LOLOZA-401284 format. One line per 5 residues: number of its first residue (from 1); their letters; for each residue x, y negated, z negated of C-alpha. Coordinates in steps of 0.001 Angstrom, whole numbers, plus 500000, padded with zeros to 6 digits. Layout:
% residues N
NUM	a	X:Y:Z; ...
***
This chain:
% residues 247
1	mlrlr	257765:186509:942107; 258112:183335:941972; 261142:183672:940062; 262538:186030:942159; 262012:183554:945160
6	qflfs	263359:180761:943532; 266347:182678:942275; 266862:183497:946797; 266634:179938:947316; 269270:179203:944883
11	vllsl	271690:182012:946971; 270599:180415:949850; 271334:176794:948655; 274730:178235:947603; 276241:178905:950755
16	rtsar	278215:175238:950102; 281032:174820:947925; 280036:173453:944723; 283509:172200:943490; 287331:171789:944910
21	atalp	290047:172046:943013; 291589:169244:945749; 290339:166865:948133; 289934:168317:951744; 291850:166523:954126
26	plial	289234:164807:957102; 288423:167962:959626; 289372:165372:962351; 293013:165247:961116; 292707:169054:960458
31	lsvaf	291767:169386:964259; 294721:167044:965446; 297263:169773:963157; 295501:172825:964893; 295599:171644:968326
36	pttsa	298516:169582:968966; 297983:166328:970804; 300434:167691:973104; 297728:170118:974633; 294506:168581:973337
41	saaqp	293086:167857:976680; 293097:171734:977555; 292652:172977:973706; 289865:170903:972651; 288564:168246:974580
46	dylht	287351:164653:973429; 283784:165515:973089; 284858:168388:970509; 286580:165833:968615; 284047:163084:968743
51	alanf	281051:165231:967515; 283328:167262:964557; 284029:163686:963552; 280284:162306:963077; 278637:165835:962335
56	spevp	277409:166320:958948; 275007:169404:958306; 273038:167444:955912; 270968:164145:956283; 273514:160706:955936
61	akway	272956:158949:952504; 271229:155945:952171; 268265:157563:954680; 264791:158192:953851; 262698:160971:955604
66	tltte	259251:162939:955298; 260351:167247:954766; 257463:169845:956095; 258281:172820:954506; 256262:176311:955247
71	rdgkq	257119:179176:953362; 254563:182597:953555; 251908:180750:955254; 252201:177504:953152; 252723:174237:953451
76	lverf	254329:171448:951531; 255112:167854:952353; 257122:165411:950482; 258699:162150:950936; 262525:161603:949653
81	npaks	263454:157951:949011; 267114:157842:947840; 266417:154313:946717; 264431:154941:944085; 265900:156188:940665
86	paeqw	266258:160360:940381; 263034:160965:938401; 261045:159123:941442; 263007:159958:945041; 260778:162700:945537
91	tllrm	256757:162179:945967; 254593:164832:947151; 252418:163447:949695; 250217:166756:950915; 249513:170508:949510
96	eghaa	247871:172938:952309; 246465:170061:954593; 245415:168272:952285; 246063:165297:949863; 247541:166406:946418
101	ttaet	245895:166663:943468; 246524:165134:940322; 247114:169012:938879; 249328:169588:942117; 251524:166824:941568
106	ekyfk	251815:167031:937978; 253370:170528:938643; 255279:169338:941382; 257157:166520:939188; 257667:169352:936455
111	ykasq	259207:172024:938939; 261222:168756:940550; 262377:167738:936896; 264211:171692:936454; 266120:170671:940013
116	apgam	269217:168970:940476; 268423:165617:941288; 269325:163754:945069; 268482:165001:948352; 268221:168707:949555
121	qatfh	271594:170463:949394; 273741:171286:952424; 274522:175119:953217; 278192:173803:953918; 280115:170758:955067
126	kddie	281684:169960:957856; 285483:170131:955930; 284533:173913:955217; 285084:174508:958714; 288456:176423:959324
131	pgtlk	289572:174199:962883; 292049:177004:963940; 289035:179591:964200; 287131:177563:967022; 286300:179516:969996
136	lthed	284521:178705:973035; 282136:180892:973833; 280034:179198:976438; 279978:175974:978472; 277786:174534:981478
141	avhae	277795:171021:982622; 275978:170325:979877; 276289:172298:976693; 278951:173878:974962; 279131:176382:972326
146	ytcsf	282255:177503:969788; 282055:179875:967197; 284418:179635:964289; 284976:180439:960495; 285117:178472:956866
151	reqsa	288076:177479:954976; 289213:180538:952468; 289265:176937:949835; 285756:176569:950929; 284471:179778:949443
156	nadkm	282825:179534:946190; 283453:182265:943547; 280615:184960:945278; 283068:184188:948654; 279489:183532:950267
161	lshlq	280765:181266:953089; 283610:183936:954230; 280929:186393:955131; 279177:184088:957516; 280221:183187:961288
166	lvlsi	278960:179763:962313; 278370:178706:966051; 277498:175005:966859; 276319:174116:969989; 277369:170960:971045
171	nkqsa	275694:168083:973390; 279062:166934:975674; 277083:164111:977555; 276514:162497:973765; 279194:164298:972027
176	fvenf	277261:165621:969080; 276502:168399:967449; 272979:169490:968589; 272335:172843:966701; 274181:175021:964014
181	rltln	273799:178799:963263; 275057:180662:960175; 274492:184550:960526; 275681:186876:958187; 278617:188932:959642
186	apysp	277441:192444:957313; 275130:193168:954469; 276891:192046:951651; 275833:191652:947956; 277011:188256:946538
191	vltvk	275604:189537:943183; 275059:192827:941543; 270734:192405:941877; 271062:190999:945487; 271737:193275:948804
196	mnelv	271873:190748:952026; 271349:192753:955065; 270202:189607:957093; 270413:186448:956620; 269934:183694:959363
201	vtmdf	270162:179811:958993; 269753:177080:962024; 269688:173588:961935; 268429:170844:964756; 270123:167816:965613
206	sppep	268812:164385:966809; 271042:162298:969430; 272575:159617:967609; 271545:156076:968726; 272415:152836:968321
211	srpsl	270378:152124:965444; 271053:155291:963277; 273153:158456:963575; 272032:161918:964323; 270143:163298:962206
216	psrss	268630:166266:961239; 265275:167048:963056; 264290:171112:961564; 265891:173975:959813; 265055:177504:959255
221	shfkg	266036:180146:957058; 265645:184093:957487; 266340:186301:954556; 265762:190196:954725; 267345:192508:951798
226	riflv	266993:193564:947894; 266487:192112:945301; 266103:194119:942029; 266064:197029:944358; 263213:195642:945620
231	pfeen	262600:195394:949438; 262691:191134:950243; 262140:189553:953221; 261574:185551:953400; 261381:183058:956259
236	isyqy	261790:179356:955443; 261342:176387:957791; 261628:172593:957559; 260652:169591:959716; 262269:166354:958838
241	adfap	260388:163189:960172; 259891:159166:959593; 263524:158542:959095; 263955:154688:957316; 267226:153156:956003
246	as	266313:153282:952150; 265145:150501:950360
***
């Protein structure tokens, strides 16, 4: 079952594109094409331009942070510091509410050694968004909500991103993306052995400050479907805390 969960987690992380044949143009340039400047004030307000230009669905480089993961009632607390060597970037702090034991730490590092080094992978990049699909669905004095789809070129071989809809909640006053929500449009099988009936991925962000950008505060993923014909459901939550410039 552990291998099944690791496989499922890799499926969730594969929402991001793994490679591109050519570099994608910056999203802000794409937005200028999608919404010409002659009508930009009506079609795309300044707060949206600013929010998307500064948006990052992952922790920006050179920031250290503490990550608390809860899955199936179990809790893991770890620290990431990109200033350290790849083998030492992740440190186990606590397991199930107690300081990690020597055995738990050894098991943890063996698992980490089998994974790609670096920070957690983002589910997508901002340049994956197809700007022509941005549609305002709700707006009040403080917030605006947009739905959109992803660029066809951003899909992996399994075309995962093309089966998802993205909802962006934007704080108009501070001009930043406050939350995103990814949902599966319809049941889908990214590979023969997996049937995804429900998939929801969310992430909340803190407001930008003079000394630091907007940063993730919490995220979650919900999956319900079948793996090898076996019904499977999993809910994972992440809490980000104690951000600091890496050193």
